[in-house]
C-alpha positions in Angstrom: 0.0 0.0 0.0 1.2 3.4 -0.9 2.0 5.5 2.3 0.9 8.7 0.6 -2.8 7.6 0.3 -3.6 7.7 4.1 -1.8 11.1 4.3 -3.7 12.4 1.4 -7.0 11.2 2.9 -6.1 12.9 6.2 -5.3 16.2 4.5 -8.5 16.1 2.5 -10.5 15.5 5.6 -8.8 18.4 7.4 -9.3 20.7 4.5 -13.0 19.9 4.1 -13.7 20.2 7.9 -12.1 23.7 7.9 -14.5 25.1 5.3 -17.1 27.5 6.5 -20.5 25.9 7.0 -22.0 28.3 4.5 -20.1 26.5 1.8 -21.3 23.1 2.9 -23.9 21.4 0.8 -26.0 20.6 3.8 -26.4 23.7 6.0 -27.3 23.1 9.6 -28.6 26.5 10.4 -31.8 28.2 9.3 -32.2 32.0 9.1 -35.4 33.3 10.8 -36.7 36.8 10.9 -38.5 38.5 13.8 -42.1 39.6 13.4 -40.8 43.2 13.5 -38.4 42.5 10.6 -41.0 40.7 8.6 -43.6 43.4 9.2 -41.4 46.4 8.4 -40.1 44.8 5.3 -43.6 44.0 4.0 -45.6 47.2 4.5 -44.4 49.0 1.3 -47.9 48.8 -0.3 -49.1 51.1 2.4 -46.5 53.8 1.6 -44.5 52.9 4.7 -40.7 52.5 4.2 -38.8 49.9 6.2 -36.7 52.8 7.7 -39.7 54.7 8.9 -41.2 51.5 10.3 -38.1 50.5 12.2 -37.5 54.0 13.5 -41.0 54.4 14.7 -41.0 51.0 16.5 -37.6 51.8 18.1 -39.5 54.2 20.4 -40.8 51.2 22.3 -38.2 48.7 23.4 -40.8 45.9 23.5 -40.9 46.0 19.7 -37.7 44.0 19.2 -39.2 40.8 20.8 -42.9 41.5 20.2 -45.3 39.2 18.3 -47.5 40.6 15.6 -50.4 41.4 17.9 -48.2 43.4 20.3 -46.7 45.3 17.3 -50.2 46.4 16.3 -50.8 47.5 19.9 -47.5 49.4 20.0 -48.3 51.1 16.7 -51.7 52.2 18.0 -50.2 53.4 21.3 -47.6 55.5 19.4 -50.5 56.9 17.3 -52.5 57.7 20.4 -49.5 59.4 22.0 -48.9 61.5 18.9 -52.6 62.5 18.8 -52.4 63.5 22.4 -49.3 65.6 21.7 -51.1 67.4 18.8 -54.1 68.0 21.1 -51.8 69.5 23.7 -50.3 71.8 21.1 -53.8 72.9 20.0 -54.7 73.6 23.6 -51.6 75.7 24.0 -52.4 77.7 20.9 -56.0 78.2 22.1 -54.6 79.5 25.4 -52.3 82.0 23.8 -53.4 85.5 23.0 -52.3 85.1 19.3 -55.3 82.9 18.5 -57.8 84.7 20.7 -61.4 84.7 19.6 -61.8 88.3 20.6 -60.1 89.8 17.6 -62.0 89.5 14.3 -58.9 88.5 12.3 -58.1 85.5 14.5 -61.7 84.3 15.1 -61.7 81.9 12.1 -58.4 80.4 13.2 -59.7 80.1 16.8 -62.8 78.3 15.6 -60.6 76.1 13.3 -58.4 75.2 16.3 -61.5 74.3 18.3 -62.7 72.0 15.5 -59.3 70.3 15.2 -59.2 69.9 19.0 -62.6 68.1 18.8 -61.4 65.9 15.9 -58.2 64.9 17.8 -60.3 64.3 20.9 -62.6 62.0 18.9 -59.7 60.2 17.2 -58.0 59.4 20.5 -61.2 57.8 21.8 -61.5 55.8 18.6 -57.9 54.7 18.6 -58.3 53.5 22.2 -61.3 51.4 21.1 -59.2 50.0 18.2 -56.4 49.0 20.7 -59.0 47.1 22.7 -60.2 45.4 19.6 -56.7 44.5 18.6 -56.1 43.1 22.1 -59.0 40.8 21.6 -57.8 39.8 18.1 -60.5 41.6 16.2 -58.6 43.4 13.5 -61.4 44.2 11.0 -63.2 46.7 13.1 -60.0 48.3 14.3 -58.9 48.5 10.7 -61.9 50.6 9.7 -61.4 53.0 12.7 -57.7 53.5 11.9 -58.5 54.2 8.3 -60.8 57.0 9.4 -58.2 58.4 11.8 -55.7 58.8 8.9 -58.1 61.5 7.5 -58.1 63.8 10.6 -55.0 65.8 9.6 -56.4 66.5 6.1 -59.6 67.8 7.8 -57.6 70.2 10.0 -55.3 71.2 7.1 -58.4 72.2 5.1 -59.2 74.9 7.6 -57.6 78.2 6.6 -54.8 79.7 8.6 -54.2 76.9 11.0 -50.5 76.6 12.0 -50.6 72.8 12.5 -49.0 71.4 9.3 -46.0 70.0 11.1 -48.1 68.3 13.8 -50.7 67.0 11.3 -47.9 65.6 9.1 -46.4 63.8 12.1 -49.8 62.3 13.0 -50.6 61.4 9.5 -47.4 59.4 9.1 -47.8 57.5 12.4 -51.5 56.9 11.7 -50.5 55.4 8.3 -48.1 53.1 10.1 -50.9 51.9 12.4 -53.3 51.5 9.5 -50.7 49.5 7.6 -50.0 47.2 10.6 -53.6 46.6 11.5 -54.6 46.1 7.8 -51.7 43.7 7.3 -52.9 41.6 10.2 -56.5 41.8 9.2 -55.7 40.1 5.9 
């Protein structure tokens, strides 16, 4: 027997065993994605970019390990929080003398702010109901409510002279995220 054959076999074995497992014909690991990764990478049809999705969910540390239902609840809570901030901004504007209803030139703006305040008040209550529905696994009703919530900023922006475009844009974006998440889960 040729002494080089066992040596060649040993060298072949050592060479093959040192190859990375990714080059192996039978990989032993499977790659999984988290619900957050899956969700954020599949909401493009709702005009939500993965970057915006990941950035928004980063506001709540539970998102990294959340299941789909919890992600829907987190998105709704972020939307409720944003609407509450817009409402606070409107209240501050109404309390300032700049938008007083006592001067004829600012009266339409004052009335517009009051109308927007009512719209945001109503949307907060509706979104809370949606969160309860999502908690119970009822996505269809929540989906309808969130779709209506997305229209609130446009209603406020339609009123002349209201200085809320930044706040309305922020709410619109986060409400679109909630709509996308709830709609995705409803399907």
